[in-house]
VOPAGU-2260 file (C-alpha; in pm, 1 decimal, decimal comma):
REM VOPAGU-2260
SITE   aa  ch    i         X         Y         Z
SITE  MET   A    0   -1876,6   -1999,3   -2039,0
SITE  SER   A    1   -2085,8   -2089,9   -2326,4
SITE  ASP   A    2   -2283,2   -1829,4   -2520,3
SITE  GLU   A    3   -2630,3   -2016,7   -2442,1
SITE  THR   A    4   -2535,9   -1917,6   -2076,5
SITE  GLN   A    5   -2409,0   -1588,2   -2118,3
SITE  PRO   A    6   -2728,3   -1355,1   -2140,3
SITE  ASN   A    7   -2861,1   -1590,9   -1857,5
SITE  ARG   A    8   -2599,5   -1482,6   -1671,4
SITE  TRP   A    9   -2647,0   -1114,1   -1760,5
SITE  ALA   A   10   -3009,2   -1093,6   -1681,3
SITE  GLU   A   11   -2938,3   -1265,0   -1309,2
SITE  ARG   A   12   -2709,5    -998,4   -1244,0
SITE  LEU   A   13   -2942,6    -706,3   -1339,6
SITE  ARG   A   14   -3197,2    -902,0   -1164,0
SITE  ALA   A   15   -3031,9    -894,2    -857,7
SITE  TRP   A   16   -2932,6    -550,1    -941,4
SITE  ARG   A   17   -3235,2    -378,6    -906,8
SITE  GLU   A   18   -3319,8    -608,7    -631,8
SITE  ASN   A   19   -3080,7    -381,3    -461,2
SITE  LEU   A   20   -3316,2     -29,4    -481,2
SITE  PRO   A   21   -3622,6      22,9    -212,5
SITE  PRO   A   22   -3919,9     -73,3    -315,6
SITE  THR   A   23   -4013,6     297,0    -219,1
SITE  THR   A   24   -3751,3     455,3    -452,4
SITE  PRO   A   25   -3839,4     530,4    -820,8
SITE  VAL   A   26   -3593,0     451,4   -1054,5
SITE  VAL   A   27   -3481,9     758,8   -1253,8
SITE  LYS   A   28   -3296,7     621,6   -1563,6
SITE  GLY   A   29   -3119,0     837,0   -1773,2
SITE  GLN   A   30   -2916,6     802,2   -2110,9
SITE  LEU   A   31   -2579,6     816,5   -2201,4
SITE  GLU   A   32   -2498,3    1137,2   -2402,7
SITE  ARG   A   33   -2136,1    1166,6   -2452,6
SITE  MET   A   34   -1785,6     935,7   -2368,0
SITE  ALA   A   35   -1494,7    1123,5   -2374,2
SITE  GLY   A   36   -1191,4     911,6   -2242,4
SITE  LEU   A   37   -1256,6     700,2   -1975,7
SITE  THR   A   38   -1536,8     940,6   -1824,7
SITE  LEU   A   39   -1915,5     871,7   -1923,8
SITE  GLU   A   40   -2141,0    1168,3   -1946,8
SITE  ALA   A   41   -2535,3    1083,6   -1897,8
SITE  VAL   A   42   -2778,8    1304,6   -1859,1
SITE  GLY   A   43   -3142,7    1209,4   -1669,0
SITE  VAL   A   44   -3036,0    1000,2   -1460,1
SITE  ARG   A   45   -3017,8    1088,8   -1114,8
SITE  ALA   A   46   -2746,8     953,9    -884,6
SITE  ALA   A   47   -2543,8    1025,8    -583,1
SITE  VAL   A   48   -2139,4    1073,7    -620,1
SITE  GLY   A   49   -2028,9     708,9    -510,8
SITE  ALA   A   50   -2378,4     547,0    -642,1
SITE  ARG   A   51   -2324,1     257,4    -870,4
SITE  CYS   A   52   -2515,9     239,7   -1226,9
SITE  LEU   A   53   -2520,5      44,1   -1510,5
SITE  VAL   A   54   -2491,8     109,6   -1832,5
SITE  GLU   A   55   -2688,2    -116,2   -2133,5
SITE  SER   A   56   -2606,4    -120,2   -2490,2
SITE  PRO   A   57   -2787,9    -335,4   -2718,5
SITE  GLY   A   58   -2615,8    -649,4   -2806,7
SITE  ALA   A   59   -2368,8    -542,7   -2544,6
SITE  ALA   A   60   -2310,5    -680,4   -2173,6
SITE  PRO   A   61   -2372,8    -429,9   -1913,7
SITE  VAL   A   62   -2088,0    -190,6   -1825,0
SITE  GLU   A   63   -2078,8    -121,0   -1431,5
SITE  CYS   A   64   -1992,9     227,9   -1369,7
SITE  GLU   A   65   -1984,3     446,1   -1007,4
SITE  VAL   A   66   -2090,7     834,1    -999,1
SITE  VAL   A   67   -1769,8    1036,2    -990,6
SITE  GLY   A   68   -1936,4    1337,8    -985,2
SITE  PHE   A   69   -2188,5    1605,0   -1177,2
SITE  SER   A   70   -2202,2    1958,8   -1345,0
SITE  SER   A   71   -2597,3    2103,4   -1379,2
SITE  ASP   A   72   -2804,0    1871,9   -1549,9
SITE  LYS   A   73   -2489,8    1634,0   -1641,8
SITE  THR   A   74   -2360,0    1322,2   -1436,7
SITE  PHE   A   75   -1997,8    1187,4   -1493,0
SITE  LEU   A   76   -1951,7     794,3   -1513,3
SITE  MET   A   77   -1674,8     591,2   -1462,0
SITE  PRO   A   78   -1627,9     260,4   -1536,6
SITE  THR   A   79   -1530,2     -54,6   -1332,4
SITE  GLY   A   80   -1464,4    -249,0   -1635,4
SITE  ASP   A   81   -1454,2    -278,6   -2045,6
SITE  THR   A   82   -1633,9     -29,8   -2219,9
SITE  HIS   A   83   -1650,6    -206,7   -2558,6
SITE  GLY   A   84   -2004,1    -230,2   -2713,4
SITE  ILE   A   85   -2123,9      86,3   -2519,8
SITE  THR   A   86   -2335,5     304,5   -2726,6
SITE  PRO   A   87   -2493,4     661,9   -2809,6
SITE  GLY   A   88   -2807,9     678,7   -2599,7
SITE  ALA   A   89   -2711,5     377,8   -2390,2
SITE  LEU   A   90   -2973,0     363,0   -2100,6
SITE  VAL   A   91   -2813,9     415,1   -1764,3
SITE  SER   A   92   -2993,7     254,9   -1438,3
SITE  PRO   A   93   -2884,1     382,9   -1103,1
SITE  SER   A   94   -2877,0     126,7    -787,8
SITE  ARG   A   95   -2873,4     198,6    -421,3
SITE  GLN   A   96   -2603,4    -110,9    -420,8
SITE  LYS   A   97   -2329,4     -10,4    -157,3
SITE  LEU   A   98   -1931,6       0,5    -221,4
SITE  GLU   A   99   -1866,1    -314,7     -60,0
SITE  ILE   A  100   -1614,4    -654,2     -45,5
SITE  PRO   A  101   -1711,8    -966,2      64,9
SITE  VAL   A  102   -1513,1   -1089,3     331,3
SITE  GLY   A  103   -1432,5   -1371,4     572,1
SITE  PRO   A  104   -1187,4   -1639,7     704,6
SITE  GLY   A  105   -1177,2   -1781,6     301,8
SITE  LEU   A  106    -981,0   -1547,3     217,1
SITE  LEU   A  107    -643,3   -1684,3     347,5
SITE  GLY   A  108    -396,9   -1851,4     106,3
SITE  ARG   A  109    -634,7   -1652,7    -156,6
SITE  VAL   A  110    -523,2   -1404,1    -456,3
SITE  ILE   A  111    -823,4   -1182,7    -523,6
SITE  ASP   A  112    -935,9    -870,8    -770,9
SITE  ALA   A  113   -1064,6    -529,5    -664,0
SITE  HIS   A  114   -1426,1    -668,7    -681,8
SITE  GLY   A  115   -1353,7    -975,1    -459,6
SITE  ASN   A  116   -1322,4   -1228,2    -778,6
SITE  PRO   A  117   -1071,3   -1506,8    -719,5
SITE  LEU   A  118    -769,1   -1479,7    -984,3
SITE  ASP   A  119    -599,2   -1813,5    -862,7
SITE  GLY   A  120    -787,7   -2073,8    -981,4
SITE  LYS   A  121    -897,0   -2209,2    -648,9
SITE  GLY   A  122   -1275,0   -2201,2    -683,2
SITE  PRO   A  123   -1469,7   -1988,7    -518,4
SITE  ILE   A  124   -1440,0   -1833,4    -208,3
SITE  ARG   A  125   -1613,1   -1918,5     144,0
SITE  MET   A  126   -1748,1   -1551,0     237,9
SITE  GLU   A  127   -1883,3   -1467,0     594,0
SITE  ARG   A  128   -2019,7   -1072,3     536,3
SITE  TRP   A  129   -1995,4    -778,1     327,8
SITE  GLN   A  130   -1724,2    -503,4     442,0
SITE  PRO   A  131   -1745,5    -142,3     331,6
SITE  LEU   A  132   -1491,2      18,5     129,5
SITE  THR   A  133   -1507,1     323,5     334,5
SITE  ALA   A  134   -1490,6     272,9     692,9
SITE  LYS   A  135   -1639,8     508,2     974,7
SITE  PRO   A  136   -1332,6     736,6    1069,7
SITE  ILE   A  137   -1177,3     615,0    1411,9
SITE  ASN   A  138   -1217,3     860,3    1680,2
SITE  PRO   A  139    -858,1     987,3    1771,1
SITE  LEU   A  140    -894,6     922,9    2152,7
SITE  ALA   A  141   -1029,8     559,9    2075,4
SITE  ARG   A  142    -733,4     455,2    1933,5
SITE  THR   A  143    -465,6     237,8    2160,6
SITE  PRO   A  144    -102,6     352,7    2228,6
SITE  ILE   A  145     156,1     196,0    2088,3
SITE  HIS   A  146     387,5      62,8    2294,8
SITE  GLU   A  147     512,9    -263,1    2178,6
SITE  PRO   A  148     756,4    -343,1    1875,5
SITE  LEU   A  149     685,7    -530,5    1601,4
SITE  ASP   A  150     902,6    -824,7    1478,6
SITE  VAL   A  151     949,9    -769,1    1072,9
SITE  GLY   A  152    1266,0   -1005,2    1019,2
SITE  VAL   A  153    1470,4    -725,5     900,7
SITE  ARG   A  154    1803,1    -662,4    1113,1
SITE  ALA   A  155    1849,6    -288,4    1020,8
SITE  ILE   A  156    1485,2    -221,3    1054,0
SITE  ASN   A  157    1478,3    -411,0    1362,7
SITE  ALA   A  158    1717,6    -241,4    1533,1
SITE  LEU   A  159    1743,3     132,4    1404,4
SITE  LEU   A  160    1436,3     172,3    1253,8
SITE  SER   A  161    1202,7     -26,5    1518,5
SITE  ILE   A  162     837,4     -67,2    1418,9
SITE  GLY   A  163     561,0     -38,5    1690,6
SITE  ARG   A  164     247,3    -283,0    1656,1
SITE  GLY   A  165       4,5     -51,1    1454,1
SITE  GLN   A  166     206,4     190,5    1315,4
SITE  ARG   A  167     213,2     364,6     960,4
SITE  MET   A  168     562,5     352,5     782,6
SITE  GLY   A  169     643,9     479,1     465,0
SITE  LEU   A  170     882,7     266,5     198,7
SITE  PHE   A  171     991,3     540,9      -2,7
SITE  ALA   A  172    1217,3     385,9    -293,9
SITE  GLY   A  173    1290,1     451,7    -694,1
SITE  SER   A  174    1212,5     207,7    -942,1
SITE  GLY   A  175    1470,1    -113,3    -956,4
SITE  VAL   A  176    1607,4     -82,3    -601,7
SITE  GLY   A  177    1427,3    -387,2    -419,2
SITE  LYS   A  178    1118,2    -256,3    -276,6
SITE  SER   A  179     944,2    -561,2    -382,6
SITE  VAL   A  180    1222,0    -783,5    -279,9
SITE  LEU   A  181    1207,7    -640,4      95,3
SITE  LEU   A  182     809,9    -638,0     109,2
SITE  GLY   A  183     841,8    -981,1       5,9
SITE  MET   A  184    1106,1   -1069,9     349,3
SITE  MET   A  185     889,6    -856,8     557,7
SITE  THR   A  186     560,1    -996,7     451,1
SITE  ARG   A  187     730,9   -1416,1     521,7
SITE  ASN   A  188     884,5   -1253,6     847,9
SITE  THR   A  189     683,7   -1047,3    1055,3
SITE  ALA   A  190     512,5   -1200,1    1349,7
SITE  ALA   A  191     156,7   -1125,7    1244,3
SITE  ASP   A  192    -130,7   -1309,4    1266,0
SITE  VAL   A  193    -268,4   -1222,5     931,2
SITE  THR   A  194     -85,7   -1051,3     605,6
SITE  VAL   A  195    -286,4    -847,7     340,3
SITE  VAL   A  196     -87,3    -720,3      20,5
SITE  GLY   A  197    -213,0    -491,0    -174,7
SITE  LEU   A  198     -24,5    -444,0    -507,9
SITE  ILE   A  199    -205,0    -160,1    -689,1
SITE  GLY   A  200    -101,7     -70,6   -1050,4
SITE  GLU   A  201     213,5    -323,6   -1056,5
SITE  ARG   A  202     340,9    -481,4   -1428,4
SITE  GLY   A  203      93,3    -821,9   -1420,2
SITE  ARG   A  204     444,4   -1003,4   -1463,5
SITE  GLU   A  205     540,2    -846,1   -1137,9
SITE  VAL   A  206     229,1    -985,9    -935,4
SITE  ASN   A  207     292,8   -1331,1   -1034,8
SITE  GLU   A  208     631,2   -1309,8    -946,3
SITE  PHE   A  209     573,7   -1155,8    -609,7
SITE  VAL   A  210     283,4   -1425,5    -549,1
SITE  ARG   A  211     494,1   -1684,1    -653,7
SITE  ASP   A  212     863,7   -1636,9    -558,9
SITE  ILE   A  213     855,4   -1364,8    -294,0
SITE  LEU   A  214     579,3   -1421,8    -129,5
SITE  GLY   A  215     558,0   -1811,1    -172,3
SITE  SER   A  216     364,5   -2087,0     -82,3
SITE  ASP   A  217     405,2   -2065,6     300,3
SITE  GLY   A  218     394,5   -1668,6     309,2
SITE  LEU   A  219      47,6   -1674,6     109,3
SITE  GLU   A  220     -98,0   -1920,3     416,9
SITE  ASN   A  221    -166,8   -1667,5     637,7
SITE  ALA   A  222    -201,3   -1371,0     409,9
SITE  VAL   A  223    -420,1   -1208,5     155,8
SITE  VAL   A  224    -313,7   -1055,5    -191,5
SITE  VAL   A  225    -518,0    -810,1    -379,0
SITE  ALA   A  226    -382,1    -797,6    -707,3
SITE  VAL   A  227    -514,5    -503,1    -894,7
SITE  PRO   A  228    -240,6    -436,3   -1214,9
SITE  ALA   A  229    -164,0    -142,8   -1434,9
SITE  ASP   A  230    -376,3    -224,4   -1694,6
SITE  ASN   A  231    -729,7    -178,5   -1508,9
SITE  PRO   A  232    -938,0     127,1   -1516,1
SITE  PRO   A  233    -824,6     358,8   -1277,1
SITE  LEU   A  234   -1135,9     362,5   -1052,7
SITE  GLN   A  235   -1087,4     -42,2   -1007,6
SITE  ARG   A  236    -684,8      71,8    -896,9
SITE  LEU   A  237    -827,2     345,0    -673,7
SITE  HIS   A  238   -1080,7      44,7    -509,5
SITE  GLY   A  239    -772,2    -215,3    -509,2
SITE  ALA   A  240    -610,2     -10,8    -212,4
SITE  MET   A  241    -893,4      18,2     -14,9
SITE  VAL   A  242   -1033,9    -316,3     -87,8
SITE  ALA   A  243    -694,5    -451,1     104,7
SITE  THR   A  244    -767,8    -196,6     349,9
SITE  SER   A  245   -1135,4    -299,8     405,2
SITE  ILE   A  246   -1034,9    -675,5     440,1
SITE  ALA   A  247    -716,2    -564,5     714,0
SITE  GLU   A  248   -1004,2    -395,8     912,3
SITE  PHE   A  249   -1239,3    -682,4     926,9
SITE  PHE   A  250    -912,2    -930,6    1024,5
SITE  ARG   A  251    -849,3    -639,5    1295,6
SITE  ASP   A  252   -1225,2    -652,1    1378,1
SITE  GLN   A  253   -1157,3    -985,8    1508,7
SITE  GLY   A  254    -860,3    -928,4    1743,5
SITE  LYS   A  255    -597,0   -1031,3    1471,0
SITE  ASP   A  256    -288,3    -830,5    1424,5
SITE  VAL   A  257    -275,2    -748,0    1069,0
SITE  LEU   A  258      31,9    -684,4     857,8
SITE  LEU   A  259     -84,1    -422,9     525,8
SITE  LEU   A  260     140,3    -438,9     251,3
SITE  VAL   A  261      15,7    -152,1      -5,9
SITE  ASP   A  262     279,9    -125,6    -323,8
SITE  SER   A  263     208,4     139,3    -404,7
SITE  LEU   A  264      48,1     447,2    -220,8
SITE  THR   A  265     158,3     664,1    -602,8
SITE  ARG   A  266       8,9     428,7    -804,6
SITE  PHE   A  267    -305,4     492,4    -584,9
SITE  ALA   A  268    -277,8     882,9    -596,8
SITE  GLN   A  269    -236,6     839,9    -983,3
SITE  ALA   A  270    -552,2     631,8   -1047,8
SITE  GLN   A  271    -706,9     948,4    -876,2
SITE  ARG   A  272    -519,0    1197,7   -1052,4
SITE  GLU   A  273    -663,9    1039,6   -1378,8
SITE  ILE   A  274   -1034,2    1056,4   -1246,3
SITE  ALA   A  275   -1015,4    1371,3   -1094,8
SITE  LEU   A  276    -843,2    1526,4   -1432,2
SITE  ALA   A  277   -1073,5    1325,0   -1675,1
SITE  ILE   A  278   -1388,6    1531,2   -1498,7
SITE  GLY   A  279   -1215,6    1858,8   -1490,1
SITE  GLU   A  280   -1042,3    1917,2   -1179,3
SITE  PRO   A  281    -816,2    2191,8   -1185,5
SITE  PRO   A  282    -469,7    2034,2   -1136,0
SITE  ALA   A  283    -262,6    2203,3    -873,8
SITE  THR   A  284      79,3    2099,9    -756,1
SITE  LYS   A  285     322,0    1891,8   -1046,2
SITE  GLY   A  286     -57,4    1776,3   -1232,9
SITE  TYR   A  287    -201,6    1649,6    -881,3
SITE  PRO   A  288    -498,3    1779,6    -852,6
SITE  PRO   A  289    -586,5    1859,4    -507,0
SITE  SER   A  290    -853,5    1543,4    -442,7
SITE  VAL   A  291    -534,7    1314,8    -460,0
SITE  PHE   A  292    -367,8    1508,0    -139,1
SITE  ALA   A  293    -697,6    1433,7      66,3
SITE  LYS   A  294    -760,9    1050,7     -58,5
SITE  LEU   A  295    -421,0     963,1      60,4
SITE  PRO   A  296    -492,8    1051,9     462,2
SITE  GLN   A  297    -795,1     890,5     425,0
SITE  LEU   A  298    -651,6     564,0     307,3
SITE  VAL   A  299    -385,8     574,0     526,5
SITE  GLU   A  300    -593,0     716,1     855,8
SITE  ARG   A  301    -776,1     358,0     835,8
SITE  ALA   A  302    -489,6     174,3     974,0
SITE  GLY   A  303    -340,1     164,7    1298,4
SITE  CYS   A  304    -451,5       7,9    1640,2
SITE  SER   A  305    -871,6      49,1    1778,6
SITE  ASP   A  306    -963,2     -28,4    2151,1
SITE  GLU   A  307   -1291,1    -129,3    2020,4
SITE  HIS   A  308   -1177,9    -489,6    1917,1
SITE  GLY   A  309    -821,0    -479,8    2068,1
SITE  GLY   A  310    -703,2    -575,1    1672,3
SITE  SER   A  311    -391,7    -391,7    1508,1
SITE  ILE   A  312    -325,8    -308,1    1149,6
SITE  THR   A  313      17,1    -198,6    1120,6
SITE  ALA   A  314      31,7     -61,8     737,6
SITE  ILE   A  315     347,2     -48,0     526,4
SITE  TYR   A  316     296,6     160,9     180,3
SITE  THR   A  317     528,5     147,6    -134,2
SITE  VAL   A  318     592,6     582,1    -224,9
SITE  LEU   A  319     760,7     566,5    -583,2
SITE  ALA   A  320     995,0     875,4    -559,1
SITE  GLU   A  321     972,3     927,9    -940,7
SITE  GLY   A  322    1333,2    1005,4   -1058,7
SITE  ASP   A  323    1463,8     950,9    -666,1
SITE  ASP   A  324    1310,3    1290,2    -603,6
SITE  GLN   A  325    1239,4    1301,5    -241,8
SITE  ASN   A  326    1051,8    1643,5    -296,5
SITE  ASP   A  327     786,8    1451,5    -500,4
SITE  PRO   A  328     445,6    1575,0    -436,1
SITE  VAL   A  329     314,8    1249,9    -315,9
SITE  VAL   A  330     651,1    1136,7    -122,2
SITE  ASP   A  331     640,9    1456,4      34,5
SITE  SER   A  332     216,3    1449,0     139,6
SITE  ALA   A  333     266,9    1040,1     227,0
SITE  ARG   A  334     570,9    1183,7     479,4
SITE  ALA   A  335     333,5    1422,9     658,9
SITE  VAL   A  336      84,6    1153,2     751,2
SITE  LEU   A  337     280,9     841,3     833,3
SITE  ASP   A  338     468,0     739,1    1124,2
SITE  GLY   A  339     785,4     736,6     970,7
SITE  HIS   A  340     956,8     649,7     657,6
SITE  ILE   A  341    1224,8     386,9     534,6
SITE  VAL   A  342    1451,0     526,1     211,1
SITE  LEU   A  343    1584,9     290,5     -26,8
SITE  SER   A  344    1887,5     454,8    -194,6
SITE  ARG   A  345    1964,5     372,4    -553,9
SITE  SER   A  346    2356,5     390,8    -507,4
SITE  LEU   A  347    2331,6     133,4    -222,0
SITE  ALA   A  348    2165,5    -120,0    -460,9
SITE  GLU   A  349    2380,5       9,8    -757,5
SITE  SER   A  350    2695,0    -121,3    -502,1
SITE  GLY   A  351    2510,9    -477,5    -443,0
SITE  HIS   A  352    2426,7    -349,6     -91,5
SITE  TYR   A  353    2095,0    -513,0      -0,1
SITE  PRO   A  354    1835,7    -421,1     134,0
SITE  ALA   A  355    1944,9     -93,0      23,7
SITE  ILE   A  356    1805,1     117,9     334,6
SITE  ASP   A  357    1975,8     481,2     384,5
SITE  ILE   A  358    2002,4     446,3     756,8
SITE  GLU   A  359    2048,3     818,2     722,1
SITE  ALA   A  360    1781,4     965,4     552,3
SITE  SER   A  361    1533,7     664,9     738,0
SITE  VAL   A  362    1312,2     771,5    1060,9
SITE  SER   A  363    1061,3     570,7    1276,7
SITE  ARG   A  364     899,1     805,5    1492,1
SITE  LEU   A  365     744,7     595,6    1704,8
SITE  MET   A  366    1093,0     465,5    1789,0
SITE  GLN   A  367    1159,7     681,5    2086,0
SITE  THR   A  368     833,5     492,0    2268,8
SITE  ILE   A  369     839,2     112,2    2201,6
SITE  ALA   A  370    1237,2      54,6    2195,2
SITE  THR   A  371    1463,8      40,9    2526,4
SITE  PRO   A  372    1691,6     328,0    2669,1
SITE  GLU   A  373    2013,3      63,9    2614,8
SITE  GLN   A  374    1850,1      35,4    2286,8
SITE  ARG   A  375    1844,8     372,5    2200,6
SITE  ALA   A  376    2163,9     452,6    2243,4
SITE  ALA   A  377    2303,1     178,1    2099,8
SITE  ALA   A  378    2148,6     300,6    1784,7
SITE  GLN   A  379    2275,7     631,2    1800,4
SITE  LYS   A  380    2620,1     538,7    1860,9
SITE  PHE   A  381    2572,3     310,1    1543,5
SITE  ARG   A  382    2420,6     615,5    1356,6
SITE  ALA   A  383    2676,8     855,2    1430,7
SITE  ALA   A  384    2942,3     650,3    1367,2
SITE  TYR   A  385    2797,6     596,0    1006,5
SITE  SER   A  386    2737,1     915,8     969,9
SITE  LEU   A  387    3072,1     988,4    1045,2
SITE  TYR   A  388    3235,6     809,8     761,4
SITE  GLN   A  389    2969,2     903,2     504,6
SITE  GLU   A  390    3062,9    1269,5     568,4
SITE  ASN   A  391    3420,0    1166,3     483,6
SITE  ARG   A  392    3360,2     918,5     179,6
SITE  ASP   A  393    3503,5    1129,8     -56,8
SITE  LEU   A  394    3755,5    1247,1      73,1
SITE  ILE   A  395    3844,2     892,4     166,9
SITE  ASN   A  396    3814,0     732,4    -131,1
SITE  MET   A  397    3981,4     968,8    -358,5
SITE  GLY   A  398    4299,1     978,2     -98,9
SITE  ILE   A  399    4279,3    1312,9      25,2
SITE  TYR   A  400    4228,3    1184,5     433,2
SITE  GLN   A  401    4578,4    1112,9     599,4
SITE  GLN   A  402    4550,5     911,6     836,0
SITE  GLY   A  403    4567,8    1013,7    1222,0
SITE  ALA   A  404    4394,0    1358,3    1122,2
SITE  ASN   A  405    4070,9    1250,8    1304,6
SITE  PRO   A  406    4166,0     962,6    1552,9
SITE  GLU   A  407    3804,3     882,6    1616,1
SITE  LEU   A  408    3758,1     876,6    1209,0
SITE  ASP   A  409    4016,2     626,3    1189,4
SITE  LYS   A  410    3901,7     346,0    1418,8
SITE  ILE   A  411    3549,8     373,4    1230,6
SITE  ILE   A  412    3754,6     345,7     911,0
SITE  ALA   A  413    3914,8      -5,4    1025,0
SITE  HIS   A  414    3556,6     -91,3    1140,2
SITE  PHE   A  415    3352,9      50,6     885,7
SITE  PRO   A  416    3299,6    -353,6     705,9
SITE  LEU   A  417    3148,8    -442,1    1037,3
SITE  LEU   A  418    2890,4    -185,2    1021,5
SITE  THR   A  419    2797,8    -262,3     635,2
SITE  ARG   A  420    2739,0    -630,6     742,3
SITE  PHE   A  421    2524,5    -529,0     989,5
SITE  LEU   A  422    2303,4    -357,0     730,3
SITE  GLN   A  423    2353,4    -642,7     453,7
SITE  GLN   A  424    2110,1    -944,1     491,0
SITE  ALA   A  425    2005,7   -1191,5     230,3
SITE  PRO   A  426    1659,6   -1249,1      95,3
SITE  GLY   A  427    1601,7   -1582,6     229,6
SITE  GLU   A  428    1756,7   -1457,1     562,3
SITE  ALA   A  429    1504,1   -1413,2     909,3
SITE  VAL   A  430    1675,8   -1246,4    1189,7
SITE  THR   A  431    1460,9   -1223,2    1487,1
SITE  TYR   A  432    1429,8    -847,0    1690,4
SITE  ALA   A  433    1603,0   -1006,0    1949,2
SITE  GLU   A  434    1907,9   -1139,9    1755,7
SITE  SER   A  435    1883,5    -799,8    1596,5
SITE  LEU   A  436    1903,8    -598,1    1942,4
SITE  ARG   A  437    2229,1    -832,5    2025,5
SITE  ASP   A  438    2392,0    -774,0    1705,9
SITE  LEU   A  439    2349,0    -406,0    1710,9
SITE  GLU   A  440    2491,0    -458,0    2089,6
SITE  THR   A  441    2803,6    -622,3    1921,9
SITE  THR   A  442    2837,1    -411,2    1654,8
SITE  VAL   A  443    2876,9     -74,5    1877,3
SITE  ALA   A  444    3076,9    -304,6    2145,0
SITE  ALA   A  445    3347,7    -384,7    1867,2
SITE  LEU   A  446    3348,5      21,4    1809,2
SITE  GLU   A  447    3376,7     145,1    2139,0
SITE  THR   A  448    3669,1    -100,3    2230,0
SITE  ALA   A  449    3851,1     -24,5    1940,3
SITE  GLN   A  450    3800,9     368,8    2012,4
SITE  THR   A  451    3940,6     316,1    2378,1
């Protein structure tokens, strides 16, 4: 864009901004008094929490901000973009503009940012209407019961951790154990009408790799990717997860089955922590302010099924266990509000076992409802055999265990490679739900035959 058209662009934006104000509502402007870190403090302005404001400095482009708090006569603002050029005493203009995102079928196959702007260089996106970033809570009694399993294309999950259509699962993992690869497998192979992927707070390089290599052109065809890398302001990272959820809600309201993948819920929590600490909220659990643990269920509860439109949102949230600590505050809080969790093990990943799913530490709370009695029985036998081997693993590896001490364990040791092969799957391999159940039955039948 040339220097001549840049001022015209901002003039049009300012005019559209002010047109959002009702004609009967007086505009109470203020001025910028202080800037500390990413927090702007304004005096004289009257705006509600969550309202949008525009900070105008002489000779610089206006900066869009959001009201995140207030104290006495001061209003705390958080910028949604670059703050270069802001000067003391800058004019702060409030707006009645709502937190909304343009949505429509034109989003399919596109990569956008937290504002809905395209990042893929494919031109403008044709939108249908505006969708609020904060949705009205669903009445608990209006939620459709979950009875139908969802095929995610991963054998271990389909057979042993069955996910229901409309369920919310957590993917708990430390750094570098293959959660992005597992997400890519599920994105490509899940039987859903639309897939919405929110890449929140990740490295920019990983965003490009996920879109091009892991997701691929085929996976992107019926998907929408919301990319908000780590170098974006915390407010944008916070909004990124909300934008992905709002897009999923739009397609759900069209009666479609939506798969929502958010990577990661931890970055969402960290963004809220940055905002809360910046405006003076006291830290609580390991440096996380209380508002963080209030925001998590507000985001997660938006997924699921609804009687009103017949669609569903099956959500999978990755949760980064810092230092592989499963008692991390965000991990513990997410575990409490989700319908199950899949834990990835670093020791399995280091041994070349992919996907590195720790079956013993993982659980699907709805498997008892959506799985058949035969599947539940077979899965229980598989888990029992796998757990018995793991309990005695150190004794076996050190050669302390003597064959014949436990005849049942002897037979499991002989067939343990069969259990391992069942749990492993190549990234490019897709295993349907029916195939997963057949493989489970075959594996369990081999164990039972050996034990007779």
